TORFI-695636 format. One record per residue (C-alpha): residue in three letters; z, x, y. Coordinates in Angstrom, 3 decimals, decimal comma. Example, Ala and Ser with C-alpha at 12.3 -4.5 7.8 and 13.67 -1.06 7.14 Angstrom:
code; pz; px; py
ala; 7,800; 12,300; -4,500
ser; 7,140; 13,670; -1,060
//
This chain:
code; pz; px; py
met; 45,202; 53,637; -31,089
asp; 45,215; 50,436; -33,117
thr; 48,145; 50,433; -35,535
leu; 45,728; 49,634; -38,374
glu; 44,425; 53,181; -37,941
leu; 47,730; 54,366; -39,383
thr; 46,614; 53,133; -42,789
arg; 43,878; 55,774; -42,898
his; 46,413; 58,541; -43,288
gly; 48,041; 57,581; -46,573
pro; 49,648; 54,706; -48,443
val; 53,272; 55,193; -47,344
ile; 54,911; 55,417; -43,926
pro; 58,346; 57,024; -44,269
val; 61,175; 55,196; -42,536
ile; 63,326; 58,049; -41,280
val; 66,915; 58,212; -40,055
val; 67,715; 61,476; -38,245
asp; 71,443; 62,111; -37,833
arg; 71,211; 65,650; -36,435
leu; 68,541; 66,871; -34,055
glu; 68,103; 70,147; -35,920
gln; 66,863; 68,156; -38,926
ala; 63,892; 66,670; -37,091
val; 61,261; 69,412; -37,054
pro; 61,897; 70,913; -40,524
met; 61,958; 67,401; -42,010
ala; 58,649; 66,578; -40,358
glu; 57,197; 69,898; -41,522
ala; 58,275; 69,068; -45,081
leu; 56,572; 65,668; -44,943
leu; 53,398; 67,190; -43,508
ala; 53,387; 69,801; -46,272
gly; 53,426; 66,941; -48,775
gly; 50,474; 65,214; -47,162
val; 52,316; 62,576; -45,098
arg; 51,266; 62,549; -41,417
val; 52,538; 59,191; -40,126
leu; 56,285; 59,311; -39,454
glu; 58,465; 56,425; -38,303
val; 61,719; 57,716; -36,813
thr; 64,098; 54,794; -36,466
met; 66,027; 54,366; -33,234
arg; 69,279; 53,912; -35,113
thr; 71,038; 57,147; -34,161
pro; 71,941; 58,819; -30,858
val; 69,479; 61,659; -31,488
ala; 66,480; 59,526; -32,492
leu; 64,602; 59,784; -29,200
ala; 65,219; 63,520; -28,967
ala; 64,015; 63,870; -32,559
ile; 60,794; 62,016; -31,729
glu; 60,288; 64,215; -28,690
ala; 60,847; 67,397; -30,717
ile; 58,402; 66,363; -33,442
ala; 55,776; 65,298; -30,915
arg; 56,109; 68,588; -29,038
his; 56,236; 71,030; -31,964
leu; 54,011; 69,232; -34,492
pro; 51,075; 67,601; -32,720
glu; 49,337; 67,111; -36,074
ala; 52,045; 64,596; -36,982
ile; 51,619; 60,970; -35,876
val; 55,169; 60,153; -34,887
gly; 56,346; 56,700; -33,934
ala; 59,589; 54,954; -33,112
gly; 61,124; 52,329; -35,362
thr; 63,714; 49,598; -34,804
leu; 62,465; 48,632; -31,332
arg; 64,248; 45,524; -30,113
ser; 63,775; 45,414; -26,341
ala; 61,511; 46,296; -23,445
ala; 63,820; 49,216; -22,661
asp; 63,306; 50,511; -26,189
ala; 59,542; 50,416; -25,667
val; 59,784; 52,450; -22,478
ser; 62,158; 54,973; -24,049
ala; 59,975; 55,362; -27,142
ser; 56,855; 55,884; -25,043
asn; 58,570; 58,418; -22,809
ala; 59,730; 60,362; -25,876
gly; 56,155; 60,788; -27,074
ser; 55,881; 58,026; -29,661
arg; 52,302; 57,239; -30,607
phe; 53,202; 53,860; -32,103
ala; 56,193; 51,553; -32,428
val; 57,678; 49,441; -35,206
ser; 60,067; 46,523; -34,742
pro; 62,210; 44,575; -37,230
gly; 61,009; 41,279; -35,735
tyr; 58,724; 40,093; -32,974
thr; 59,068; 38,496; -29,565
ala; 56,386; 37,943; -26,961
ala; 58,529; 39,925; -24,491
leu; 58,553; 42,959; -26,780
gly; 54,823; 42,676; -27,315
gln; 54,245; 42,536; -23,564
ala; 56,518; 45,522; -22,972
cys; 54,648; 47,622; -25,532
arg; 51,295; 46,678; -24,021
ala; 52,591; 47,614; -20,572
val; 53,231; 51,197; -21,711
ser; 50,167; 51,327; -24,016
leu; 52,356; 51,662; -27,110
pro; 50,687; 50,172; -30,223
leu; 53,153; 47,880; -31,993
leu; 53,611; 47,119; -35,684
pro; 55,941; 44,106; -35,480
gly; 58,162; 42,750; -38,213
val; 57,725; 39,242; -39,606
ala; 59,387; 37,345; -42,422
thr; 57,842; 33,859; -42,327
ala; 54,498; 32,142; -41,842
gly; 55,644; 30,895; -38,441
glu; 56,396; 34,435; -37,310
val; 52,983; 35,568; -38,541
met; 51,396; 32,839; -36,419
ala; 53,407; 33,883; -33,346
ala; 52,276; 37,486; -33,714
cys; 48,682; 36,385; -34,291
asp; 48,831; 34,315; -31,105
asp; 49,396; 37,583; -29,246
gly; 46,455; 39,267; -30,934
leu; 48,342; 41,191; -33,616
arg; 46,783; 41,291; -37,075
phe; 48,653; 44,183; -38,742
leu; 52,270; 43,204; -39,347
lys; 55,342; 44,583; -41,075
leu; 56,837; 42,267; -43,679
phe; 60,571; 42,896; -43,351
pro; 62,878; 42,969; -45,222
ala; 60,079; 42,747; -47,756
val; 61,900; 42,483; -51,066
ala; 64,658; 40,231; -49,720
val; 62,271; 37,686; -48,187
gly; 59,978; 37,304; -51,183
gly; 58,151; 40,552; -51,900
val; 54,891; 40,470; -53,825
pro; 54,861; 36,667; -54,395
leu; 55,298; 36,025; -50,669
leu; 52,487; 38,421; -49,769
lys; 50,228; 36,704; -52,284
gly; 51,141; 33,363; -50,727
leu; 50,446; 34,578; -47,185
ala; 47,009; 35,878; -48,174
gly; 45,571; 32,357; -48,393
pro; 46,286; 31,020; -44,891
phe; 46,096; 34,470; -43,260
pro; 43,048; 36,222; -44,760
asp; 42,573; 38,204; -41,543
val; 46,100; 39,684; -41,511
ala; 47,188; 42,944; -43,149
phe; 50,805; 43,735; -43,972
cys; 53,024; 46,789; -44,267
pro; 55,911; 45,676; -46,490
thr; 59,112; 47,556; -45,696
gly; 62,656; 47,086; -46,906
gly; 63,793; 47,472; -50,496
leu; 60,686; 49,225; -51,808
thr; 60,974; 52,263; -54,054
ala; 58,569; 54,826; -55,449
ala; 58,509; 52,770; -58,654
thr; 57,787; 49,391; -57,024
ala; 55,528; 50,454; -54,158
pro; 52,355; 50,465; -56,311
gln; 52,870; 46,745; -57,026
phe; 52,669; 46,075; -53,296
leu; 49,829; 48,506; -52,627
ala; 47,734; 46,803; -55,305
leu; 47,556; 43,662; -53,133
pro; 44,386; 43,336; -51,030
asn; 46,359; 42,502; -47,881
val; 48,643; 45,570; -48,189
pro; 46,914; 48,792; -47,081
val; 50,167; 50,683; -46,621
cys; 53,898; 50,248; -47,176
gly; 57,029; 51,636; -45,591
gly; 59,907; 53,277; -47,363
ser; 63,043; 55,300; -46,826
trp; 62,953; 57,015; -50,215
leu; 60,878; 59,932; -48,869
thr; 63,785; 61,207; -46,783
pro; 66,997; 60,518; -48,743
ala; 70,185; 60,882; -46,719
asp; 71,644; 63,458; -49,097
ala; 68,498; 65,596; -48,993
met; 68,452; 65,400; -45,198
ala; 72,124; 66,363; -45,009
arg; 71,728; 69,482; -47,129
gly; 68,337; 70,445; -45,739
asp; 66,518; 70,127; -49,045
trp; 63,057; 70,243; -47,504
ala; 61,419; 71,196; -50,794
leu; 62,563; 67,894; -52,308
ile; 61,238; 65,966; -49,329
thr; 57,883; 67,724; -49,651
gln; 57,761; 66,773; -53,328
leu; 58,644; 63,146; -52,575
ala; 55,978; 63,086; -49,864
arg; 53,386; 64,502; -52,256
glu; 54,212; 61,811; -54,816
ala; 54,068; 59,104; -52,144
ala; 50,712; 60,326; -50,876
ala; 49,332; 59,858; -54,397
leu; 50,535; 56,256; -54,716
gly; 47,360; 54,828; -53,241
ala; 45,333; 56,201; -56,120
ala; 47,950; 54,955; -58,575
ala; 47,798; 51,461; -57,085
gly; 44,026; 51,427; -57,126
//
């Protein structure tokens, strides 16, 4: 799978933090019910890999990936857990090589033109702008469009349901990432109906942006 294929499944990739393993499958079911199939589970908690494995095993219709990859070991662990793609906050050639070695498609983070060029040197043309709002947001993406007309971006970091359409309206932004689909308080109390509603609204953002 090429990571650009992820953009075919909706305008928003949820950035998910799972604190308790028992949250994983019902949370994923709630997102699927709202029309969101691509799920990025960040490797920020002790149960993240087990959560990815549970979603991959119980919900094959979901396209689950691992976020916050920082090392070759992370790439191996994510692949072994059943991740179908990986997302990293930044990019190194070593991480790119490690992901290729385990056939794990990588969506790497970049924040500057130089980092875009480094990722392009390794054949990557779909990149995560991170942290998107902090590093320049919409104006930066407009600026990058000129020298990098062949690169698409997934801005992540600081976006909300209200601001996401501004990003999705840009020609070089086919999809964005956001944590607002799975709020920590909703996850903690198991409010899956709210998460389904947020997913349904997010799935409609592409039409709103267009």
